[in-house]
N, C-alpha and C positions, 0 to 999 in steps of 0.2 A: 504494500499499500504506499502511497505518497503521504508523507507527514510534513507538517510546518512546525517548527520549534522557535519560540522567541525566548531569548536568554537576556534578561535585564540584569546587567551587572552595574558596578559602581562607575566604570568607565564608559562602556558602550552598550547599546541595545542592538542585538543581532538576531536577525531572522535567517534560519537555515531551512530550506525546503529539500527533502531528501526521499529517496525510495528505500523503504525498510521493510524487511520481512524477518520473522523469527528464524534464527539460525543462519542468516545471511549478513554480509558485510554491508552496513549502510552506505548508500551511494548518494552523495550530494548532487542536487539538481541546480539550486540557485541560492545565492547568499545576498543579503542586504543589511546593512547596519549603519548606525549613526553614533558619533562620539557625543553622547549626551552629557557624560560627566555628572550623573545624577547626584553624587555626593556633594558637589559644589553647589547644589540647589538646596541645601539644608539650611534652615534659619538658625538663630542662636538657641531656639528651644529644640533643635534637632528635629524639626518637622520639615518634610519636603515642601518647598514653597509652591504657592499656587501656579506660578510660571512653570516650575519644573514638572509639576504633576500634569498640567495641561499639555506640555510639550511630549511628555511621555505617552499620554493617552492618544494624542494625535498621531504619534509615530507607530504605536501598537495598532491603531486603526488602519494605517497605511500598510503595515505588515500583514494584517489580515486580508487586505485586498489583494496584495501581491500573492499570498499563499493560495487564495481562491483562483486567481488567474493562472497560477501554475499547476492547478489541479490537485491541490492538497485535500485529501479526504478528511483529515482532522488537523486541528491547530492547537498546540499546547504552548503554555507559557510558564517560564520559571523566573523567580526573582531571588537575589541574594542579599548581601549585607546592607546595601544602600536603602533597600525597602524594609528589610528585616529590622534594622536598628532605628528606623524613623519613628518619631513619636505620633505619627498619624498614618500608620501602615494601612489600617482598614479603610480609611477615607480615600487613600491613593488607589487602592485596589478596586474600590467601588466606582470611582471616577473612570478608571481604565476600562472596567467592564461594561459601564454605562456607554462609553464612547465607542468601544470596539467589539463588544460581546465576548471578550476574552478574559477569563478569570485567571490571573496569575497565581501560581503555586509558589509560596514562599518557603524556601528551603532553610532549615537550620543549618548552622555551621558544621556540625558533625555529619549531617546527611550530605552536604557538599563534599566533605572529605571522603566518604564512603563511595559516592557516585564517581568521583574522579579516580579513586582507586580501582573501581570496577573497570572504567574505561582503559586505564593503564594495563591492568591485568589482561584484558581481552586483546589489546594491541600487541603486547609482548609475549603473550602466551605462557603456558604452564612451565616451559623450559626455562623461563627467567627465574624460577625458584622463588625465594622469599623476597618480597618487594618493599621498598621504603619509597613513598611518593611524597614529593614536595610541590605544592601548588600555591602560587601567590597571585591574588587578584587586587583590585583596587581598594577593597575594604577589609580583607581578612587573609590570613595565611592558614592554609590547611595542610595537615601532616597526617600520614596514615601508613601503617605497616602490617604486613601479614603474609600468610602463605596461600590462602584461598581467594575467592572472589570477593568475599566480605572481609575486610581487615580485621585484625585482632585488636587494633587500637586506631581510632580516628579522632583527631583533634582539630579545633579551629581557634586561632588567636587573632585579636584585633590589631594585626600587623600588616594591613594592605599597603600597597605602594602609594595609592592615592591618599588614603587616610594619614599616612606618616608625612607625606610631602606637604600637606597643608600646615603641618606644624614647623616646617623648615622655612623660616622667614629669610628672604634675601636670595638673590640669584647671581652668583652661587651663594649658598649659605656659609656662615662663619664656621671656622674650625671647631669652636665650642659647641655650636648647634649640632654638628655631625657627631661629635664625641658623645653628647647627650642622647642623641638618637641611638647611637651604637650601644650605649649602656642599657637603655630601656629595652631594646630588641633582645639583647643577649639575656637580660634578666627574665624576660617572658619566655624565650625559647628554652633557657636553662631550667626553668621551672617545670617543664614538661618532658624534657629530654629522657629521663629515666624511664617514663612510660613507654617510650618508643624503643629504647635499647633493650629493655628486659624481655621483649617478645622475641629476641633472637637477632643475630647479625644478618643483615640483608645481603642477598646474592646480587641484587641490582638495585641501584637507586635511580629513580625516574623523576624528572622535573617537567611540570606542565605550565602552561600559560604563556601569554604573549610577552610578558616581561622577562621570563626565563629564556624564551627563544631569542629575544633581542640581545640579551646579555651573552648568549652563546654565539651569536653572530658577530658581536663586537670582538669577542675573544678568538675569532678565527673559524667558526663553524660554517657549513655550506649555506649559501643564501636560500631563501624560500622557493626561489624559482627552480631549484634543482629537484623539487618534488618531496613528498612526505616520507619516502622510503629510504632516503639517505641518512645514514647514521650521524647524529649530531651529538656532541658532548660539551659539557661545561666543567672545566677542571677548577678545583679550589684555588691552586696557586695562581691561575690566571685571573680569577675573580677577585682574589685578595689584592693583586696588583692593580686591578681595574678600579677599585673603590676610591682611592685617593685621586686618581686621574679624573674620575667623574665629578668628584667633590670640587675640583678646581675649575671645572667648566660650567658656563652658563647653560641654560636649557636650550638656547639657540645653538650654541656650539655642539651640545650632545646631538642635536638632530642631524648634524653633519656626519655623525659616526655610521658605519655600515649597518643597515638593517634597523635603524632607529627613526621612527617617524616623529613629526613635530608634536603630534598629540601624545606620544609616549615619553618624549624626552624629559619633560619636567619631573616625571616619576621614576626615571631610571636609577637615580642615585639611591633613593629610599629602598627601591626594589632590590638593588645590589647589596645594600647593607643587610637586609633581612635574609636573603639567599646565602650570603657569605656567612653569617652568624649561624644559620641552621647547618650548613655544611660542616663548619668547624666544631660546633658543639656535639654534633652527632657523629663525628669522625668520618665524614664523607670526603673522599679524595676527588671523586668526579660523579656527576649525575648525567644520565642520558635523556635527551629531550624527547618527549612523547608528543606526537601531533594530536592525539585525542586527550579530552579533558572533561569537565563537568558536563557540557551539553551532550557529548557522545555517551557519557555514562547514564544520563537521564534517558536517552533514547534506548539504550540497551536494556535498561531496567524495564521500560515500558514494553519492549518486544518480548522480553522474558515472560512478562505477565499475560501476554496474548497468546503464548505458545500453549498448544493443547496438553 
């Protein structure tokens, strides 16, 4: 069947139309997205502003129209931390549904981690052995580890690249601001590291998300144009050396780096600090970049439930 899936993240809202059947590889048909940066539409009371909610509702309506024109038999929608953490979540969901007919499903952080882990497991297969998955979005960091399709441990921390970037005043930020950020990130990751380590040493460490793909590209991995099946890795020593380099650059200068868009450039430093801390504290020398993440995990879980 042909499905449409709308993924409302902290940075982008993304529609993917795909052909999907239980037991088969989901085949993308059409992609449409907007860099809404929903987290920047939060008021001082942590509510999504009227403008932000209206823009989101209008774009979801547009996505619904596109999905229908592409022949989607069903349209699903998911939302993550930007909606989950807002003070007016239900109001935003009601507005979007009234405008578009789509009721967004708000995922809890742990469920994000579990679905992303499922996507990584299906992509890499059983031969990958025990997996450790690192996924950083705009609002949160997800960590999961285990041997099966459902991880033994799944965690979500408020360490998204967009969330942390808003706390870094200055472009580029001061050295003291970067040090404070690093201390905060390491304290949060260090507080949960034992939960991940005690389930066993991973045979493969996997990283997902656009931020990790961008960091890997800056550190020398193949460009996206080479296709999803090219093996891409991000090594800890390379990332460790990259962090001070990014800290010294303005957002505009970062956008000139290979694989870094102007929309992603402001958040790249915070994302690098988080990923480097996770790799260091979890004893990871390198991670392998996985092209599948939350959206694919959500689709796979949906297909599993359709299977006879």
